[in-house]
C-alpha positions as semicolon CSV with decimal commas, in nm:
position;residue;x (nm);y (nm);z (nm)
1;X;-16,978;1,364;0,039
2;X;-17,303;1,421;0,214
3;X;-17,445;1,098;0,069
4;X;-17,182;0,869;0,233
5;X;-17,373;0,565;0,343
6;X;-17,200;0,259;0,449
7;X;-17,273;-0,070;0,645
8;X;-17,108;0,010;0,983
9;X;-17,235;-0,317;1,129
10;X;-17,064;-0,524;0,869
11;X;-16,737;-0,358;0,960
12;X;-16,766;-0,425;1,328
13;X;-16,900;-0,784;1,272
14;X;-16,611;-0,862;1,031
15;X;-16,345;-0,731;1,284
16;X;-16,495;-0,924;1,562
17;X;-16,533;-1,244;1,359
18;X;-16,167;-1,225;1,284
19;X;-16,095;-1,164;1,658
20;X;-15,924;-0,834;1,593
21;X;-15,941;-0,562;1,861
22;X;-16,038;-0,213;1,755
23;X;-15,693;-0,101;1,916
24;X;-15,506;-0,359;1,709
25;X;-15,654;-0,263;1,373
26;X;-15,611;0,101;1,452
27;X;-15,249;0,065;1,514
28;X;-15,208;-0,131;1,188
29;X;-15,374;0,148;0,976
30;X;-15,241;0,447;1,172
31;X;-15,555;0,556;1,332
32;X;-15,673;0,611;1,688
33;X;-15,893;0,348;1,842
34;X;-16,167;0,591;1,900
35;X;-16,161;0,660;1,520
36;X;-16,221;0,293;1,451
37;X;-16,523;0,300;1,696
38;X;-16,646;0,620;1,548
39;X;-16,645;0,459;1,204
40;X;-16,833;0,146;1,340
41;X;-17,080;0,375;1,498
42;X;-17,125;0,582;1,170
43;X;-17,022;0,898;1,356
44;X;-16,806;1,193;1,229
45;X;-16,672;1,234;1,590
46;X;-16,288;1,238;1,594
47;X;-16,258;1,325;1,235
48;X;-16,183;1,689;1,143
49;X;-16,353;1,639;0,803
50;X;-16,588;1,413;0,607
51;X;-16,315;1,354;0,347
52;X;-16,067;1,232;0,612
53;X;-16,334;0,986;0,744
54;X;-16,385;0,862;0,388
55;X;-16,021;0,794;0,351
56;X;-16,001;0,622;0,687
57;X;-16,306;0,424;0,617
58;X;-16,150;0,299;0,291
59;X;-15,821;0,199;0,478
60;X;-16,028;0,025;0,740
61;X;-16,244;-0,173;0,472
62;X;-15,905;-0,281;0,299
63;X;-15,751;-0,385;0,630
64;X;-16,052;-0,622;0,696
65;X;-16,022;-0,767;0,352
66;X;-16,345;-0,627;0,229
67;X;-16,437;-0,453;-0,088
68;X;-16,546;-0,086;-0,087
69;X;-16,849;-0,167;-0,296
70;X;-16,958;-0,429;-0,047
71;X;-16,948;-0,177;0,242
72;X;-17,022;0,167;0,098
73;X;-17,377;0,158;-0,048
74;X;-17,321;0,441;-0,292
75;X;-16,960;0,394;-0,352
76;X;-16,972;0,505;-0,724
77;X;-17,167;0,814;-0,638
78;X;-16,943;0,948;-0,354
79;X;-16,661;1,192;-0,456
80;X;-16,470;1,321;-0,159
81;X;-16,232;1,541;-0,362
82;X;-16,269;1,905;-0,261
83;X;-16,379;2,108;-0,559
84;X;-16,055;2,316;-0,555
85;X;-15,846;2,006;-0,611
86;X;-16,046;1,856;-0,910
87;X;-15,907;1,904;-1,257
88;X;-16,100;2,099;-1,496
């Protein structure tokens, strides 16, 4: 999870090009506006954990009509599942 790298500029540019406000998309995907802005600024602020930010990021990507692979640089390498929840 420490390796999460994504194109935050693409998210903001896509949202703005679709004329969607941060508040509007936040309401649509059940997040706070400050969390949307935090994702667009590549900040962990307003998220209690990295895995929650990752989940919120994927919801945001889907809401914008983008693909995870196009936004998250190392999508196939990132595994946010806590080790205690993984099946052995």
